[in-house]
C-alpha positions in Angstrom: 80.3 81.8 102.5 78.4 84.5 100.6 78.4 84.5 96.8 79.9 88.0 96.8 82.8 88.8 99.1 86.3 90.3 99.3 89.6 89.1 100.8 93.3 90.0 101.0 95.7 88.1 98.7 98.7 86.3 100.1 100.8 89.2 98.9 98.5 91.7 100.6 98.5 89.7 103.9 102.3 89.6 103.9 102.6 93.3 103.1 100.1 94.3 105.9 102.0 92.1 108.4 105.2 93.8 107.3 103.5 97.2 107.6 102.5 96.5 111.2 105.9 95.2 112.1 107.8 98.2 110.7 105.1 100.9 111.5 105.0 102.0 107.9 101.4 101.9 106.6 100.7 100.1 103.3 99.5 102.5 100.5 96.6 101.4 98.4 96.6 103.5 95.2 94.6 101.9 92.4 91.5 99.8 91.8 91.0 97.6 88.8 87.8 96.1 87.5 87.4 93.1 85.1 84.7 91.0 83.5 85.9 87.6 84.7 86.2 86.5 81.1 82.4 86.1 81.0 82.1 84.1 84.3 81.6 85.3 87.8 85.0 84.5 89.5 85.6 83.3 93.1 88.2 85.4 94.9 91.4 83.4 95.6 94.1 84.4 98.1 96.8 83.1 95.7 95.7 85.6 92.9 98.3 87.9 91.5 96.0 89.5 88.8 92.4 89.6 87.8 91.0 87.0 85.5 90.5 89.6 82.7 91.2 93.2 83.7 89.3 95.9 81.8 90.3 99.1 83.5 92.7 100.3 86.3 92.6 103.8 87.8 93.4 105.7 91.0 91.3 105.1 94.0 88.7 107.9 94.6 88.1 107.5 98.4 89.8 105.4 101.1 88.1 105.6 104.5 87.6 103.7 107.7 84.1 102.2 108.1 82.5 104.3 110.9 80.4 101.4 112.1 83.2 98.8 112.0 86.7 100.0 112.9 88.2 96.7 111.5 87.0 97.5 107.9 88.0 100.0 105.3 85.9 101.3 102.4 87.6 101.7 99.0 85.7 103.5 96.2 86.4 104.3 92.5 84.3 106.3 90.0 83.8 104.8 86.5 83.0 107.9 84.4 80.4 107.9 81.6 83.0 107.8 78.8 84.4 104.4 79.8 82.7 101.0 79.5 81.4 98.5 76.9 82.0 95.6 79.3 80.6 93.8 82.3 82.0 94.3 85.9 82.3 91.0 87.8 85.6 91.3 89.6 87.5 94.0 91.5 91.2 94.3 92.5 93.0 96.6 95.0 96.6 97.4 94.1 99.3 99.2 96.2 101.9 101.7 95.0 104.3 98.9 94.0 101.6 97.6 91.5 101.0 94.4 93.5 97.5 92.9 93.9 96.7 93.1 97.6 93.0 92.4 97.7 90.4 90.8 95.4 86.6 90.8 95.3 83.7 89.8 93.1 80.3 91.6 92.7 76.9 91.1 91.0 77.4 91.3 87.3 76.8 94.9 86.1 77.1 96.1 82.5 78.9 99.5 82.1 77.6 101.0 78.8 79.4 103.5 76.6 77.8 106.7 75.5 78.1 105.5 71.9 75.8 102.6 72.8 72.9 105.0 73.6 73.3 105.1 77.4 75.8 106.5 79.9 76.3 106.8 83.6 78.8 107.5 86.3 79.1 104.3 88.3 80.7 104.0 91.7 82.5 100.8 92.5 82.8 100.2 96.3 84.6 97.4 98.2 84.5 96.8 101.9 87.8 95.2 103.0 88.3 93.6 106.4 91.9 94.1 107.7 93.8 93.0 110.8 94.3 96.6 111.8 93.4 99.8 109.9 96.8 101.2 111.2 98.4 99.0 108.6 96.8 100.9 105.7 97.4 104.6 104.9 93.9 106.2 104.6 94.9 108.9 102.3 94.5 109.5 98.5 95.8 112.1 96.1 92.8 114.6 95.4 94.5 115.8 92.2 94.0 112.5 90.4 90.6 111.3 91.5 87.2 111.9 89.9 84.3 113.5 91.6 80.7 112.6 90.7 78.4 115.3 89.4 76.1 114.9 92.4 79.1 115.5 94.8 80.0 118.7 92.9 76.4 119.9 92.7 75.8 119.4 96.4 79.0 121.3 97.3 78.1 124.3 95.1 74.5 124.4 96.5 75.9 124.4 100.1 78.4 127.1 99.3 75.9 129.4 97.5 73.0 129.0 100.0 72.1 132.5 101.5 72.9 133.0 105.2 69.9 133.3 107.4 70.5 136.1 109.9 68.9 135.9 113.4 67.7 138.9 115.4 70.9 138.6 117.5 73.0 138.9 114.3 71.1 142.0 113.1 71.3 143.6 116.6 75.1 143.0 116.6 75.5 144.5 113.2 73.5 147.6 114.2 75.5 148.0 117.3 78.8 147.8 115.3 77.6 150.5 112.9 76.7 152.9 115.7 80.1 152.2 117.4 82.1 152.9 114.2 80.1 156.1 113.6 80.7 157.4 117.1 84.4 156.6 116.9 84.8 158.4 113.5 82.9 161.6 114.6 85.2 164.6 115.2 85.8 165.3 118.9 84.5 168.7 120.3 86.9 170.2 122.7 85.6 172.5 125.5 87.5 175.6 126.7 88.4 173.8 129.9 90.0 170.9 128.0 92.0 173.3 125.8 93.3 175.2 128.9 94.3 172.0 130.6 96.3 170.8 127.5 98.2 174.2 127.3 99.0 174.1 131.0 100.4 170.5 130.7 102.6 171.4 127.7 104.1 174.3 129.7 104.9 172.1 132.7 106.5 169.5 130.5 108.7 172.1 128.8 109.8 173.5 132.1 110.6 170.0 133.4 112.8 169.2 130.4 114.7 172.5 130.7 115.5 172.1 134.4 119.1 171.0 135.3 118.0 168.7 138.1 114.2 168.1 137.6 114.1 165.4 140.3 115.6 166.9 143.5 113.6 164.5 145.6 116.0 161.7 144.6 119.3 161.6 146.6 121.3 160.2 143.6 121.6 162.6 140.7 123.8 162.1 137.7 127.0 163.3 139.3 126.5 161.3 142.5 125.7 158.2 140.4 128.8 158.6 138.3 130.9 159.0 141.5 129.4 155.8 142.9 130.0 153.8 139.7 133.6 155.0 139.5 135.9 152.9 137.3 134.2 150.2 135.3 136.9 147.7 136.3 136.2 148.2 140.0 132.8 146.8 140.8 130.8 148.5 143.6 128.6 146.7 146.2 125.2 145.9 144.7 126.4 146.3 141.1 127.2 143.5 138.6 129.7 143.9 135.8 129.4 142.2 132.3 131.8 139.4 131.6 134.2 139.7 128.8 134.2 137.2 125.9 137.3 135.5 127.4 135.6 135.2 130.8 132.4 133.8 129.2 134.3 131.1 127.3 136.5 130.2 130.3 133.3 129.5 132.4 135.0 130.0 135.8 133.7 133.4 137.0 130.4 133.3 139.0 130.0 137.0 139.8 129.5 138.6 136.4 126.5 138.7 134.0 126.5 137.7 130.3 124.6 139.0 127.3 122.7 136.5 125.1 125.3 136.9 122.3 128.1 136.0 124.6 126.2 133.0 126.0 125.7 131.7 122.4 129.4 132.2 121.5 130.5 130.5 124.7 128.3 127.5 124.0 129.4 127.3 120.3 133.0 127.1 121.3 132.2 124.1 123.5 130.3 122.2 120.7 132.8 119.7 119.3 132.4 116.6 117.2 131.7 113.5 119.4 134.2 110.7 119.0 134.9 107.3 120.7 137.1 109.2 123.2 135.5 112.6 123.5 132.0 113.9 124.5 130.4 116.2 121.9 127.6 116.5 119.4 126.9 114.4 116.3 124.4 114.5 113.4 121.9 111.7 112.7 122.9 109.6 109.8 120.8 109.4 106.6 119.6 106.0 105.4 122.1 106.2 102.5 124.9 106.7 105.1 123.7 103.7 107.1 123.5 101.5 104.0 127.0 102.6 102.9 128.5 101.8 106.3 131.5 104.1 105.8 130.7 107.1 108.0 132.0 106.9 111.6 130.9 110.3 112.9 127.1 110.2 112.7 124.5 108.5 114.8 122.2 105.7 113.6 118.6 105.8 114.9 116.7 102.5 115.7 114.3 103.1 112.8 117.1 103.4 110.2 118.9 100.5 111.7 115.8 98.3 111.2 114.9 99.7 107.7 114.0 96.9 105.4 113.8 94.2 108.1 110.7 92.0 108.2 109.5 88.5 108.9 106.4 86.4 108.3 105.6 82.8 109.3 102.7 80.4 109.0 102.2 76.7 108.6 102.7 76.6 104.9 105.2 79.4 104.1 107.3 82.3 105.4 110.0 84.9 104.7 112.8 86.8 106.3 113.9 90.2 105.1 117.4 91.5 105.9 117.9 95.3 106.6 118.9 97.4 103.6 122.3 98.0 105.1 122.9 94.2 104.9 122.0 94.1 101.2 118.2 93.8 101.5 118.2 90.1 100.9 114.9 88.2 101.2 114.8 84.5 102.2 111.4 82.7 101.5 110.3 79.1 101.9 107.2 77.0 101.6 105.7 73.6 100.9 102.5 72.0 99.4 101.1 69.4 97.0 101.4 69.4 93.3 98.1 67.8 92.2 98.2 67.3 88.4 99.3 65.0 85.7 102.9 64.8 84.4 103.9 67.8 82.4 101.1 70.1 83.6 102.8 72.9 85.6 101.3 74.3 88.9 101.7 77.9 89.8 103.1 79.0 93.2 103.1 82.5 94.6 105.8 83.7 97.0 104.5 85.1 100.3 106.0 88.5 99.2 107.2 89.4 95.7 110.9 90.2 95.3 111.2 93.9 94.6 114.3 93.7 92.4 115.1 90.1 91.4 115.0 86.4 92.2 118.5 85.1 92.7 118.0 81.4 93.3 115.2 78.9 93.7 115.4 75.3 94.9 112.4 72.9 94.7 112.6 69.3 96.0 110.3 66.3 96.4 109.2 65.9 100.0 107.2 62.6 99.6 110.2 60.4 99.5 109.1 58.7 96.3 112.2 57.9 94.3 110.2 58.0 91.0 108.8 61.5 91.6 110.7 64.2 89.8 110.0 67.9 90.5 111.1 70.5 88.0 110.7 74.3 87.7 109.0 75.4 84.5 109.3 79.2 84.8 110.0 81.9 87.5 109.1 85.5 88.1 109.7 87.9 91.0 106.2 87.0 92.3 106.3 83.2 92.0 107.1 80.2 89.9 105.6 77.3 88.0 106.6 73.7 88.8 105.5 70.2 87.6 106.0 66.7 88.9 106.2 63.3 87.2 103.9 61.8 89.9 100.5 63.3 90.9 100.0 64.5 94.5 103.7 65.0 95.1 104.5 67.0 98.2 107.2 69.6 97.4 109.4 72.0 99.5 110.9 75.1 98.0 113.4 77.7 99.1 114.1 81.1 97.3 116.6 83.9 97.8 116.3 87.3 96.2 116.2 91.0 96.9 
């Protein structure tokens, strides 16, 4: 393996597997750098923190590698006003504050301005993931830093003068001539003025005539006689339905206005029940969790919210949906290789978001003299020790 590399932590692998299962991308938000306590560290999947963290800040860019779809590139800018330490280790954190990936890098000293030198330094990590769909490739532009070169390049590109081609100039000249011709006052000829006067006289005579269209057989009086009483429809004519007829929905010979259509449909919209057809709202996640509402509809996504599972040869977990309390069951096994009284740290496949309720650790070797005890616990893991070296232990934890 190369001296310098990156890899996901056990917590990161579990969260990415959960993100793929639920279709909710994992959000990387922060990058941390550390000095490794003076020694170049080797990234470890069981890490939950850097060896010695010096700075943690929001991620500057988070993009997919254009040459390798299975990799994402994470960058952070170290401004000139921070430093005074070496950079040997890097950590990627999600929005919950969990360490999801670790990496090491060639030692690089980040000076402070007070030490006589200063620079903006970019920290870049290429992280291989199972699927880039499991990671949300989006950052908040309001909290990241831009390098001076990036700003200078953007300003130069914006301020560069436009180079006009001959076609551009010809188009502008043509537009100027067109506007000038449109704005020039029109010169009427004597013939045009006479034609306009004649047209106005004809229009006035037409409006004053009692029956200006004698060529039509149906004038106003004849049309009124044909229509007759509005309650007695004539052949070829369609009456408007009343509100009562529209709501009854039995007449198939009358027309309806849009307003009456809407009112008729609204009267038919009733709350759906076990015994009656109708309409119902989609329940919120809070209503699904409460389990008290009996008139709203639950979607598959809300029904599955909070559910997840992960298995491998050494450990696994099962997450119940939020509407079942959001309990998480986790288990695992392995060897405790140390002397009596020296605790060994274990990391859960996924950290409990709220609390660890119970933890059971047992000796799996079958040695009657081997005693396994829990030294301390956190939401992310526990410390255990055994009275006999190389003791194989099994553990089971419940939390939420």
